[in-house]
Residue, then its C-alpha position, 0 to 999 in steps of 0.5 A: x500500500x502506498x501511504x503518503x502523508x506530508x507534514x507541513x512543518x512551517x504551517x503547523x508551527x505557525x498555526x500552533x502559535x494561534x492566539x487563544x484569546x477571543x476575537x470579535x468579527x464585524x460582518x459585512x452581510x445581513x445585520x445581526x440581532x442585538x448583542x443581548x440576543x446573540x450572546x445569551x443562551x437561547x434557553x435563557x432568553x426570557x420573553x421580557x428580554x426579547x421584548x426589550x431587545x427586538x425591533x418592531x416590524x414598524x407597521x402602524x398598530x391598527x393597519x388592517x386589510x380585512x378580506x384581501x388576498x395575498x398570493x405568493x408564486x413560488x417553486x414546488x421543487x426540492x427545498x422550496x415548496x414550503x419555504x413561503x407557505x406550508x399547509x399544516x404543522x408536522x412537528x418539524x421546527x422550520x415547517x412549523x415556524x413557517x406555518x405560524x408566520x403565516x397565521x401571525x401575519x394573517x391575524x395581524x393584518x386581516x389578510x388571507x395568504x395563499x400560494x401557487x406552486x409551480x415547477x421552478x427547478x433549473x431547466x423549468x425556468x421557461x415554464x415558470x417565466x411563462x406563467x408569470x408573464x401571462x399573469x402580468x400581461x392579463x392584468x389579473x393580479x393573480x400574484x402579489x409576490x414572487x419567490x423566484x430562483x435567484x439565478x434566473x429570475x433576474x433576467x426578467x427585470x428588463x422586461x418591465x413586468x416588476x414593480x420598483x420596490x423602492x416605491x412600495x409603501x411599508x417596505x423598509x430595506x434598512x430593517x435587519x430582516x432585509x439584506x442591505x448589501x443586496x439592496x445596495x448592489x441591485x439598486x440601479x438608477x433609482x430602481x430595485x426589482x429584487x430583495x432578499x433576506x430573512x424572508x428566504x431561509x434558503x438564502x442561509x441554507x445555500x451559503x457556502x461553508x467549510x466542513x471538517x472531519x474531527x476524527x481525521x483532524x485529530x488523527x493527523x494532528x491538525x491545529x485547532x481550526x476554530x482558533x485558526x479562524x479566530x486568529x484570522x489565519x484561515x487562508x487560501x495557503x492554509x487550505x492548500x497546505x492542509x489539503x496537500x498533507x493528506x493524499x493516501x492510496x489506502x486501497x493500494x491500487x496505485x491510483x488516487x480514486x474515490x476509495x482513497x483518503x484526501x485532505x479536501x473534497x471540492x467538486x467542480x461546479x457551484x463550488x467554483x463560483x465561491x472564490x471571488x466572493x470568498x476572497x472579496x473580489x467583485x465581478x463588477x463595481x461602481x466607478x467614481x461616476x457611479x456607473x457599473x464596470x467590470x473588475x474581472x481583469x484586476x491584478x488581484x482577480x488574476x492572482x485569485x484565479x491562478x490560485x484557484x486553478x492551482x488547488x484544483x489541478x496541482x494539489x494531490x490531496x484534493x478530490x475534485x470531480x464534476x459536481x453532478x456525478x454521484x461520487x462528488x462528495x463520497x470521500x467526505x461523507x464516508x469519513x475519508x476526507x479532512x475537509x469539504x467545501x459545501x453549502x450549509x444545507x449539506x449538513x441536513x441533506x447529506x450529513x444528518x446520519x453521518x458516522x463521524x463528528x464534524x465541525x463547520x468553519x467559514x470558507x477561507x480568506x485569500x490571505x491575512x490582509x483580507x479583513x473579514x471572512x466572506x461567503x457566497x449564497x449559491x444562486x438557488x435561493x429565493x429572490x423576491x419581486x412584486x409583479x406589475x398589476x399585482x394590486x393594492x401596493x399598500x397591502x402588498x408592502x405591509x404584508x411583505x414587510x410583516x412576513x419578513x419581520x416575522x421571519x427574522x423573529x421566528x423562521x430564521x431562528x428556527x432554521x439557523x439557531x435550531x436546525x443548523x446550530x443545535x440539531x445538526x451542528x455538533x459543538x459550540x464552536x461551530x455555532x460561533x462559526x455559523x454566525x461568522x458565515x452568515x454575517x459575511x455573505x457578500x452579494x454583487x451586481x455581477x454575481x446576481x445578474x450573471x445570467x444576463x451577463x453571459x454567466x460571468x460568475x461561471x468563468x472559474x467553472x470553465x477554467x477548472x473543467x478545461x484546465x485553461x489559464x484564466x488570462x486567456x479565458x478572460x481575454x476570450x470572453x471580456x468583450x461579450x461580458x462587457x457587451x452584455x453588461x452594457x445592454x443590461x445597464x442600458x435597459x435599466x436606463x430605459x426603464x427609468x425613463x418609462x417611470 
């Protein structure tokens, strides 16, 4: 049997010096709850404490819309059928929180909240679009809110079928239940057609994290990864060296296959999209005049791309096959890999019955000079929009705001605090790490609108799959990226003139 275990002395020595003192992190994503709510044990927070620390939904106390209907158009597949409305309580904490959210808002505002579910998984976007377009064109105000697939629903913005959310009464995107970073990135020429935040628990479920096998960490004397994160030393170089330190042909067949032991499992696919956000490199940014420009040709972007290609193609300790293949995560699931980079829902979907104890930490920073840890919410989460001709905007805005606020108070805690932190997470350190992950989620105009910009966010997928240098790949595609971005921006200008 061929056994190869690299001992990275310099790395281990450096990590051993990690300070044990607690370090406070300031996240750049969704605002976090009040300090008292964050630090207290959930079992010790009294009703009085919650009332003192929690913000109100901000709606007038006597606001009512008795008898009005509020119908949500959403997807019926996978994670999404019961994200917005569930038909009954079943004892599952997230399901029941969604059920109670609906009842609370219905009672508060006197409305009847319903749902229309349609096939909306990738590949069914045409059918999803057609039903939505038809409803708007007929003017029948069938839907008051759309919970659409984030990746493809943005393509409809320039068709003029959505309401400018900045003009909807009662929607307050400065409140903690809305993601202000997403709001800022998607607002263009005074127009905002999509919003997200606590109203979509799938936005949290789709955030990338790093999972690690505690038994393997102990077996190979890996320094405390939690302390590595706290000290700001969880970086690309650390990830690379830890991955390279474990590449063992345990079945002795002379080849590294799915049955062997690895430092890192990282499939080729959605994972590739993570690295620009995680390393705090935007695809697009605003220039001095406020116009959106492409930043993919920055020197730092090229350095990041080279690093990503290197870990996929030159690191023997990385198991990487196409994401859709059945064995894409097998070594980690079967306890034969130290690390796995995946979305948080992986804990529920694939590790629920794992035979080993695992921990969760954020994706790494690019280097120690990067201030914060960041992540990407993989693009299957729900973005919210309001169709034109949806009806009474006062009612729609109030119900949407109330739903988002109630999600902040009940659904997000149910999913994040209980399902992820306590039911599926296995230690207090991981609980702290989940807070860091959530607070570090980054959004970007180019990321979110990638479907309208020749899929620029997918450039690392093509680079890794075809083992092509980034500079040549970007040079080949730069003009079409720019043309698509220009077309999108011009369409927003035209919509502005029509308002």
